[in-house]
Each structure stands twice: as structure tokens, then as C-alpha cells.
C-alpha positions in Angstrom: 82.2 33.8 120.6 81.4 37.4 119.4 84.7 38.7 120.7 86.6 35.9 119.0 85.0 36.7 115.7 85.8 40.4 116.0 89.5 39.9 116.2 90.0 38.6 112.6 87.9 41.5 111.3 90.1 44.0 113.2 93.2 42.4 111.9 91.8 42.5 108.4 91.2 46.3 108.7 94.6 46.8 110.1 96.2 44.9 107.2 94.1 46.9 104.7 95.1 50.2 106.4 98.8 49.3 106.3 98.5 48.3 102.7 96.9 51.6 101.8 99.6 53.5 103.6 102.3 51.5 101.7 100.6 52.2 98.4 100.3 55.9 99.1 104.0 56.1 100.2 105.1 54.2 97.1 103.0 56.4 94.9 104.4 59.6 96.5 107.9 58.3 96.0 107.2 57.3 92.4 105.7 60.7 91.6 108.7 62.6 93.1 111.1 60.3 91.2 109.5 60.6 87.8 108.8 64.3 88.2 112.4 65.0 89.0 113.7 62.9 86.1 111.2 64.4 83.6 111.9 68.0 84.7 115.6 67.4 84.5 115.3 65.9 81.0 113.1 68.9 79.8 115.5 71.5 81.3 118.5 69.7 79.7 116.8 69.8 76.3 116.0 73.5 76.8 119.5 74.4 77.8 121.1 72.4 74.9 118.7 73.9 72.4 119.4 77.4 73.5 123.2 76.8 73.5 123.0 75.4 70.0 121.0 78.4 68.8 123.7 80.7 70.2 126.4 78.9 68.2 124.6 79.5 64.9 126.5 81.8 62.6 125.4 85.4 62.9 124.6 87.5 59.8 127.4 89.5 58.3 127.7 93.0 59.6 128.0 95.7 56.9 131.2 97.7 57.1 131.2 101.1 58.7 131.1 104.0 56.2 134.4 105.8 55.7 135.0 108.9 57.8 136.3 112.1 56.4 138.7 112.6 59.3 141.9 110.6 59.9 141.5 110.9 63.6 140.3 107.3 64.0 141.5 107.0 67.6 138.7 109.3 68.7 136.0 107.2 67.0 134.4 105.0 69.6 130.9 103.6 69.7 129.2 104.5 73.0 129.1 101.5 75.4 125.6 100.4 76.3 124.7 101.0 79.9 124.5 97.8 82.0 121.1 97.2 83.4 120.8 95.6 86.8 120.1 91.8 86.8 116.3 91.4 86.9 114.9 89.2 89.7 114.3 85.6 88.7 111.3 83.4 89.5 111.6 80.4 91.8 112.5 77.4 89.7 113.7 79.3 86.7 116.5 77.6 84.7 120.0 78.9 85.4 122.2 76.2 83.9 123.9 72.9 84.7 126.6 72.0 87.2 129.0 69.1 86.6 131.8 67.7 88.7 132.9 64.8 86.5 135.3 63.0 88.9 132.6 62.4 91.5 129.7 62.0 89.1 127.8 65.1 90.1 125.5 66.5 87.4 122.4 68.5 88.0 120.3 71.3 86.6 120.7 74.6 88.5 117.5 76.4 89.2 116.7 79.7 90.9 115.8 79.5 94.6 115.9 77.0 97.4 112.2 76.1 97.7 111.2 72.5 98.5 110.1 71.8 95.0 113.1 73.4 93.4 115.6 71.4 95.5 113.7 68.2 94.6 114.4 68.9 91.0 118.0 70.1 91.0 120.5 72.3 92.7 119.2 75.7 93.8 120.9 79.1 93.3 120.8 80.8 96.7 118.9 84.1 96.4 121.1 87.1 97.3 124.2 85.7 95.9 125.4 86.7 92.4 124.7 84.6 89.3 127.7 82.7 87.7 128.3 85.4 85.0 128.4 88.1 87.7 131.1 89.1 90.1 131.3 87.7 93.6 130.6 84.5 95.5 128.0 82.3 93.7 126.0 80.1 96.2 124.4 76.8 95.2 122.6 74.4 97.5 121.3 70.8 97.0 120.2 67.8 99.1 122.9 65.5 100.5 120.8 62.4 99.6 120.3 63.3 96.0 122.2 65.7 93.7 125.0 66.6 96.1 125.6 63.2 97.6 128.8 62.9 95.6 130.3 65.9 97.5 131.3 63.4 100.3 134.1 62.4 97.9 135.2 65.9 96.8 138.9 66.6 96.6 141.1 69.7 96.4 141.6 70.8 92.8 138.6 69.0 91.5 137.1 70.9 88.6 133.5 72.2 88.7 131.8 73.3 85.5 128.8 75.6 85.3 127.2 75.7 81.9 124.8 78.6 81.4 123.3 80.6 78.5 125.7 83.4 79.5 128.8 81.1 79.0 130.6 78.2 80.6 132.4 78.8 83.9 135.0 76.6 85.4 136.1 76.5 89.1 138.7 74.7 91.0 138.0 73.4 94.5 140.1 75.1 97.2 138.7 73.9 100.5 135.8 72.4 102.4 134.4 73.3 105.8 131.7 72.0 108.2 129.6 74.8 109.8 126.5 75.4 111.7 123.3 76.3 109.8 123.5 79.9 111.1 127.1 80.4 109.9 126.1 82.1 106.7 129.5 84.0 106.5 130.6 81.4 103.9 128.3 83.2 101.4 130.0 86.5 101.9 131.6 88.2 98.9 135.3 87.4 98.8 136.1 90.0 96.2 137.0 87.3 93.7 134.8 85.2 91.4 134.2 82.2 93.6 131.6 79.4 94.0 130.2 78.0 97.2 128.3 74.7 97.4 126.1 74.0 100.4 124.6 70.7 101.5 123.5 69.1 104.8 126.0 67.2 107.0 126.7 64.4 108.1 125.9 62.8 104.8 124.5 59.6 106.3 122.8 61.2 109.3 119.2 59.9 109.9 116.8 62.8 110.2 117.4 66.5 109.9 121.2 66.9 109.7 122.5 69.4 112.3 125.4 70.9 110.2 126.2 72.1 106.8 129.0 70.9 104.4 130.6 73.7 102.4 132.7 73.5 99.3 134.6 76.6 98.2 136.0 76.8 94.6 137.7 79.6 92.7 137.1 80.4 89.1 139.8 79.4 86.7 140.7 79.5 83.0 140.6 76.6 80.7 143.5 74.7 82.3 143.1 73.0 85.7 145.3 70.7 87.9 145.0 67.1 89.0 142.8 66.3 92.0 144.4 65.9 95.4 142.9 64.7 98.7 141.2 67.3 100.8 140.7 67.2 104.5 137.4 68.4 106.1 137.5 70.3 109.3 134.9 69.8 112.1 133.0 72.4 114.1 133.8 75.2 111.7 137.5 74.5 111.5 138.8 74.6 108.0 141.7 72.4 106.8 143.4 72.9 103.5 146.0 70.5 102.1 148.8 72.6 100.5 
């Protein structure tokens, strides 16, 4: 009799334990979801406010006094020395990335920490910032901000809007590499952009490879999107 009575109690405790686990999991997911959305909203507001402030008319500059010499070609103001880019804190706002055709839009933050990548795309430390020269590296999760990269095409336009200006890029190629193949972040000598996410996109668990998108900076005019083939095992395929 005693053993029969103990079974319902044990089942009750198991049910309560599973219910508690489910509540904690749901709460954790809800916190991450709302934290990401709230942070994205606030950073968007900050970026737009700063950009609007930059477009306000500047006060008129008084004219330079007349010089007694006619040798105006020799009159030049000294150029200010360029200071090195100061290191940025993890999670600091860089700007916003947009790929309109595939619906990608995310805030770009400094670093690739766990919390940073939960809130947006991360600027890979050691690569230049968008307004600098070289190969800019950005990373984001395949199941959130960079999910749309599975549908990326050659000649898609990527826009990076920052406080230092808006920069546009055109997709050139994609490549699937191993995690240790960091050569894709090497400086190419040209202003380029490299996007990194895990691959395969629908892999269950920790994905074994990385999906790379390489784009070149362009002017105001772009070209229509074309299909782009993805190589496997590090093999790159570009559609002419």
C-alpha cells in the first residue's frame, strides 16, 4: 500500500520539476528576445538622432582676411595630423547594416562577445572600421540577424550607415570555409566588406563551417542582383 501511494507523489514532483524547467526556459527566451529588441530600438534611436544632428546647418564661417601678397597658390592651411583610431569598447555602437533584397537589417556593435552577438552584428576586432581602409569584418548568428544570408546573390547591395558616413558595397562572391580559415579577413588592398556566419544554416547544434560573403565598396550606383553559387569545402565559385 505504501509503495502504491508513493508513486503518485513521485509523479507529482516530476511534473512540478518539468513545469519549473519549462517556465525558466520560457523566461530566459523572453528575456533574451525583449532585451535584443529593446537594445536594437534604443541604438536605432541614438544613431538616427546623431545623424540628424550632423545634418543641421553649420554656423557661417567668417571670410579670411585679405593678404598683402598675390601669391595665393602658396597659401595653404596646415592639414591636421590624423590620430590613430582609438580602441572601442565591447558592444559600442558602430552603425547599422542593411541588405534590402533579403530583409537583413541589424545594428552593428563592436566585438563578437556572446551578449554583443545576441543584440546585433559584431565588428570583428582587428579588422578596420567601415570608414577606414581595408577589409571590414562583421559577424552575426545564422539563426538571427544573418539568417537571410542564405539567399544572398551576386551584386546584392549592402549598406552600412555610420556616424562617419554611409558606405555601400556590392556582393562579389561567397565561400564556405573551416573556422580556422581566417585568411578571408586578410587585407585585400581595396575597401571591402566580409560577412561571417555559421554554416550550414539549418544545422542542429554547433555548425562545423563558416559562410563568408565578400563585397566591394561601390559608389552611389549599383547593378541588379544575380544568382550566386556557393562553393563547398573552401572552394569559391563566382558567376561571371
